C-alpha positions as CSV (number, residue, x, y, z in Angstrom):
1,X,166.1,14.2,83.2
2,X,166.4,16.9,80.6
3,X,164.5,20.1,81.3
4,X,163.9,22.6,78.5
5,X,162.6,26.1,79.2
6,X,160.9,28.5,76.8
7,X,160.9,32.1,77.9
8,X,158.2,33.9,76.0
9,X,156.2,30.7,75.5
10,X,152.8,32.3,74.8
11,X,153.9,34.4,71.8
12,X,153.8,33.8,68.1
13,X,157.1,32.0,68.1
14,X,156.9,30.6,71.6
15,X,153.7,28.5,71.1
16,X,154.8,26.5,68.0
17,X,158.3,26.3,69.4
18,X,157.0,24.8,72.6
19,X,154.9,22.4,70.6
20,X,158.0,21.2,68.7
21,X,160.0,20.8,71.9
22,X,157.1,18.8,73.4
23,X,157.6,16.4,70.5
24,X,161.3,16.1,71.0
25,X,162.1,12.7,72.6
26,X,165.1,14.0,74.5
27,X,163.1,16.5,76.5
28,X,161.6,15.0,79.7
29,X,160.4,18.3,81.3
30,X,159.2,21.4,79.5
31,X,158.7,24.6,81.5
32,X,156.9,27.5,79.8
33,X,157.2,31.1,81.1
34,X,155.5,34.3,79.9
35,X,153.8,37.3,81.3
36,X,150.4,36.0,80.2
37,X,148.7,32.7,79.1
38,X,151.6,30.3,79.7
39,X,149.6,28.0,82.0
40,X,147.0,27.7,79.3
41,X,149.6,26.9,76.7
42,X,151.1,24.3,79.1
43,X,147.7,22.7,79.7
44,X,147.0,22.4,76.0
45,X,150.4,20.8,75.3
46,X,150.2,18.5,78.3
47,X,147.4,16.6,76.4
48,X,149.9,15.4,73.7
49,X,151.0,11.8,74.3
50,X,154.7,12.3,74.6
51,X,156.6,11.7,77.9
52,X,157.7,15.3,78.5
53,X,155.9,16.8,81.5
54,X,154.7,20.4,80.8
55,X,154.3,23.2,83.3
56,X,153.4,26.9,82.8
57,X,154.5,29.8,84.9
58,X,153.7,33.5,85.3
59,X,155.4,36.4,87.1
60,X,153.8,37.4,90.4
61,X,150.9,39.8,90.3
62,X,152.0,43.5,90.2
63,X,149.5,44.4,92.9
64,X,151.6,42.8,95.6
65,X,148.8,40.4,96.6
66,X,149.6,38.3,99.7
67,X,148.4,35.3,97.7
68,X,150.9,35.9,94.9
69,X,152.4,32.6,93.6
70,X,156.1,31.8,93.9
71,X,158.4,33.5,91.4
72,X,157.4,31.9,88.2
73,X,160.7,32.7,86.5
74,X,162.7,31.0,89.2
75,X,160.5,27.9,89.1
76,X,160.7,27.7,85.4
77,X,164.5,28.1,85.2
78,X,165.6,26.0,88.2
79,X,167.5,22.8,87.0
80,X,167.2,23.9,83.3
81,X,169.4,22.1,80.8
82,X,168.3,24.2,77.9
83,X,166.8,27.7,77.8
84,X,165.3,29.1,74.6
85,X,164.3,32.8,74.5
86,X,161.8,34.0,71.9
87,X,160.4,36.7,74.3
88,X,159.7,40.2,73.1
89,X,157.7,42.0,70.5
90,X,157.6,41.1,66.8
91,X,158.5,43.3,63.9
92,X,155.7,45.2,62.2
93,X,155.7,46.8,58.7
94,X,158.3,49.5,58.5
95,X,160.2,48.3,61.5
96,X,163.8,47.0,61.4
97,X,165.2,44.6,63.9
98,X,167.1,47.5,65.4
99,X,163.8,49.3,66.0
100,X,162.9,46.5,68.4
101,X,165.9,47.2,70.6
102,X,164.4,49.7,73.0
103,X,161.7,47.2,74.0
104,X,163.4,43.8,73.6
105,X,166.7,44.8,75.2
106,X,165.1,45.3,78.6
107,X,163.1,42.1,78.4
108,X,166.2,40.1,77.5
109,X,168.3,41.8,80.2
110,X,165.8,40.8,82.9
111,X,165.5,37.2,81.7
112,X,169.3,36.9,81.6
113,X,169.4,38.0,85.2
114,X,167.0,35.2,86.0
115,X,169.2,32.7,84.1
116,X,172.3,33.9,86.0
117,X,170.6,33.4,89.3
118,X,168.7,30.1,88.7
119,X,170.2,28.2,85.8
120,X,173.8,29.5,85.2
121,X,174.9,26.3,83.6
122,X,172.1,26.0,81.1
123,X,172.6,26.2,77.3
124,X,171.0,29.5,76.3
125,X,169.5,29.9,72.8
126,X,168.6,33.5,71.9
127,X,165.9,34.2,69.4
128,X,164.8,37.6,70.6
129,X,165.7,40.3,68.0
130,X,167.9,42.1,67.4
131,X,170.1,39.0,67.9
132,X,173.3,40.9,67.0
133,X,172.7,43.0,70.2
134,X,170.7,40.7,72.5
135,X,173.4,38.0,72.6
136,X,176.0,40.5,73.9
137,X,173.3,41.7,76.4
138,X,172.9,38.1,77.7
139,X,176.7,37.7,77.9
140,X,177.3,40.9,79.7
141,X,174.6,40.2,82.3
142,X,176.1,36.7,82.9
143,X,179.5,38.3,83.2
144,X,178.3,40.7,85.9
145,X,177.1,37.6,87.8
146,X,180.4,35.8,87.2
147,X,178.8,32.9,85.3
148,X,179.4,33.6,81.6
149,X,180.5,30.6,79.6
150,X,180.9,31.5,76.0
151,X,180.5,27.9,75.0
152,X,176.9,27.9,76.2
153,X,175.3,31.0,74.7
154,X,174.0,30.9,71.2
155,X,172.3,33.4,68.9
156,X,169.9,31.4,66.7
157,X,170.5,32.2,63.1
158,X,169.1,29.0,61.8
159,X,166.3,30.7,59.9
160,X,168.8,32.3,57.6
161,X,170.2,28.9,56.8
162,X,166.6,27.5,56.3
163,X,165.8,30.4,54.0
164,X,169.0,30.0,52.0
165,X,168.3,26.3,51.4
166,X,164.7,27.1,50.3
167,X,165.5,30.2,48.1
168,X,168.5,28.7,46.3
169,X,166.6,25.5,45.6
170,X,163.9,27.4,43.9
171,X,166.5,28.5,41.3
172,X,168.6,25.4,41.1
173,X,165.8,22.8,41.3
174,X,167.6,20.9,44.0
175,X,165.8,19.2,47.0
176,X,165.9,22.0,49.6
177,X,166.1,19.3,52.4
178,X,169.5,18.3,51.0
179,X,171.0,21.8,50.4
180,X,173.4,23.4,52.8
181,X,174.4,27.0,52.5
182,X,176.8,28.5,55.1
183,X,175.4,31.8,56.2
184,X,177.8,33.8,58.3
185,X,178.0,37.3,60.0
186,X,174.9,38.3,61.9
187,X,171.1,38.0,61.9
188,X,169.8,41.2,60.3
189,X,170.0,42.8,56.8
190,X,173.4,43.3,55.4
191,X,175.0,41.4,58.3
192,X,173.6,38.2,56.9
193,X,176.2,36.8,54.5
194,X,175.2,33.7,52.5
195,X,178.3,32.0,51.1
196,X,176.8,30.7,47.9
197,X,180.2,29.8,46.7
198,X,180.3,27.0,49.3
199,X,176.8,25.6,48.6
200,X,176.4,21.9,49.0
201,X,175.7,20.1,46.7
202,X,177.7,22.5,44.4
203,X,175.7,24.7,42.0
204,X,176.8,27.5,39.7
205,X,174.7,30.6,39.7
206,X,175.0,33.7,37.5
207,X,176.1,36.9,39.1
208,X,172.6,38.3,38.7
209,X,171.2,35.2,40.5
210,X,173.7,35.5,43.2
211,X,172.8,39.1,43.9
212,X,169.1,38.4,43.8
213,X,169.4,35.4,46.1
214,X,171.7,37.3,48.5
215,X,169.2,40.1,48.7
216,X,166.3,37.8,49.3
217,X,168.1,35.8,52.0
218,X,169.2,39.0,53.8
219,X,165.7,40.5,53.8
220,X,163.5,37.4,53.6
221,X,161.9,38.4,56.9
222,X,160.5,41.5,55.3
223,X,158.4,39.3,52.9
224,X,156.7,37.8,55.9
225,X,156.2,41.1,57.8
226,X,154.6,42.6,54.7
227,X,152.4,39.6,53.9
228,X,151.1,39.4,57.5
229,X,150.2,43.1,57.2
230,X,150.8,44.1,60.8
231,X,149.8,40.8,62.3
232,X,153.4,39.8,63.1
233,X,156.6,38.6,61.6
234,X,158.2,35.2,60.8
235,X,156.9,33.0,63.7
236,X,156.2,29.6,62.3
237,X,159.4,29.3,60.2
238,X,161.4,30.8,63.1
239,X,159.9,28.3,65.5
240,X,160.9,25.4,63.2
241,X,164.4,26.8,62.9
242,X,164.7,27.3,66.6
243,X,163.5,23.8,67.3
244,X,166.0,22.4,64.8
245,X,168.9,24.2,66.5
246,X,167.6,23.1,70.0
247,X,167.5,19.6,68.8
248,X,171.1,19.8,67.6
249,X,172.2,21.1,71.0
250,X,170.3,18.3,72.8
251,X,171.7,15.7,70.5
252,X,175.3,16.9,71.2
253,X,175.0,17.7,74.9
254,X,172.7,14.9,76.0
255,X,173.1,12.1,73.5
256,X,176.8,12.7,73.0
257,X,176.5,12.8,69.2
258,X,179.5,14.1,67.4
259,X,180.1,15.9,64.1
260,X,177.0,18.2,64.4
261,X,177.7,21.4,62.6
262,X,175.2,24.4,62.7
263,X,175.8,28.0,62.1
264,X,175.3,30.2,65.1
265,X,176.1,33.7,66.4
266,X,178.4,33.2,69.3
267,X,181.2,34.9,71.3
268,X,184.4,34.0,69.4
269,X,186.2,33.4,72.7
270,X,184.3,30.1,72.8
271,X,187.1,28.5,70.8
272,X,190.6,29.9,71.3
273,X,191.9,28.5,68.0
274,X,189.0,28.7,65.5
275,X,187.5,31.8,67.1
276,X,190.8,33.6,66.8
277,X,191.0,32.7,63.1
278,X,187.5,34.1,62.5
279,X,188.4,37.2,64.6
280,X,191.4,37.9,62.4
281,X,189.2,37.7,59.4
282,X,186.5,40.1,60.8
283,X,188.5,43.0,62.2
284,X,188.5,41.5,65.7
285,X,184.8,41.5,66.3
286,X,183.9,39.6,69.5
287,X,180.7,38.1,68.1
288,X,180.1,36.5,64.7
289,X,178.1,33.7,63.2
290,X,180.0,30.9,61.6
291,X,179.8,27.2,61.3
292,X,179.9,25.8,64.9
293,X,180.8,22.2,65.7
294,X,178.8,21.2,68.8
295,X,179.9,18.9,71.5
296,X,179.2,17.8,75.1
297,X,180.0,21.3,76.4
298,X,178.3,23.3,73.7
299,X,180.7,25.0,71.3
300,X,183.3,22.4,70.4
301,X,184.9,24.2,67.5
302,X,184.4,27.4,65.5
303,X,185.1,26.8,61.8
304,X,187.0,29.4,59.8
305,X,185.2,31.1,56.9
306,X,187.2,29.2,54.3
307,X,187.6,30.4,50.7
308,X,185.1,33.1,49.8
309,X,184.5,34.9,46.6
310,X,185.3,38.5,45.9
311,X,181.5,39.3,46.0
312,X,181.3,37.7,49.5
313,X,184.4,39.6,50.6
314,X,182.6,42.8,49.7
315,X,179.5,41.6,51.7
316,X,181.7,40.9,54.7
317,X,183.3,44.3,54.4
318,X,179.8,45.9,54.5
319,X,178.7,43.8,57.4
320,X,181.6,44.4,59.8
321,X,180.9,48.0,60.8
322,X,177.2,47.2,61.2
323,X,178.0,44.3,63.5
324,X,180.5,46.3,65.5
325,X,177.8,49.0,66.1
326,X,175.2,46.3,67.0
327,X,177.6,44.6,69.5
328,X,178.6,47.9,71.1
329,X,174.9,48.8,71.5
330,X,174.2,45.7,73.5
331,X,177.3,46.0,75.7
332,X,176.6,49.7,76.4
333,X,173.0,48.9,77.3
334,X,174.1,46.6,80.1
335,X,176.9,48.9,81.2
336,X,174.6,51.9,81.5
337,X,171.8,49.9,83.2
338,X,171.1,49.7,86.9
339,X,168.7,46.7,87.3
340,X,170.6,43.6,88.1
């Protein structure tokens, strides 16, 4: 039995993500939680003819009604193998991911408390922005409860990889499904570092093309925010990217498949050898996105950055102080909080 949980299942990312997880053959039970509409989303998905059983949960009514249902978060998380968190508010025109912090940080903290209490051994996939800060928030809450396992907490940066494949292919003419571009660093603006020098299959770009592609990969989310004109951010592409990463986790941890490599923003302590190599290259940051080899226990190996160009070294240099500030912000938020 493999139970997957989506926290924030009724939102713009949550609904299509839940649909894609319902179609995943590894999932036998799908639990959906949100503050509104999750039972309706569950009823809708339950009509799809795949084996996964779908249930939807809500928090208890705030009025303290005697007829309040059991704690929906507890019921959703109990016995979870995989927890995906797209909960929170989306970006709107003019907002940066960091602007979301004040709202989404509290949401993620409270959900992390539920995970610590009801599914401490689950693999946790964090989509809620700003990922550079929300992953440390999750980790710090789990640490407070004594259940943090760095091999099982992942910041989902897959959309950056998906965009890199798409955008570079529009220039090279390659099949985007076959293109792989390592994207390291973090998951916002200048912290997103596409390593175009390591693109596979190999392709040579002019320096002008490299700079334009880098800019577009770093700020591709702005294109969607602007095009939606206040109606949301990247939801469908993010859902696909999140489902892709979830599938890789399930294939590694349930099916036992080996050799699965996906970039992800993780605590570098997850691998004492590879993580230390990356730490040495990024001024001892505790969190960083790099190529991660997945295994039965989650993070099997963190791959070093490899040979990078002078241009990419400059990108890394610009990203490090931003990442340091983002990480500190998440850690400080939990340290200063009182609700646990």
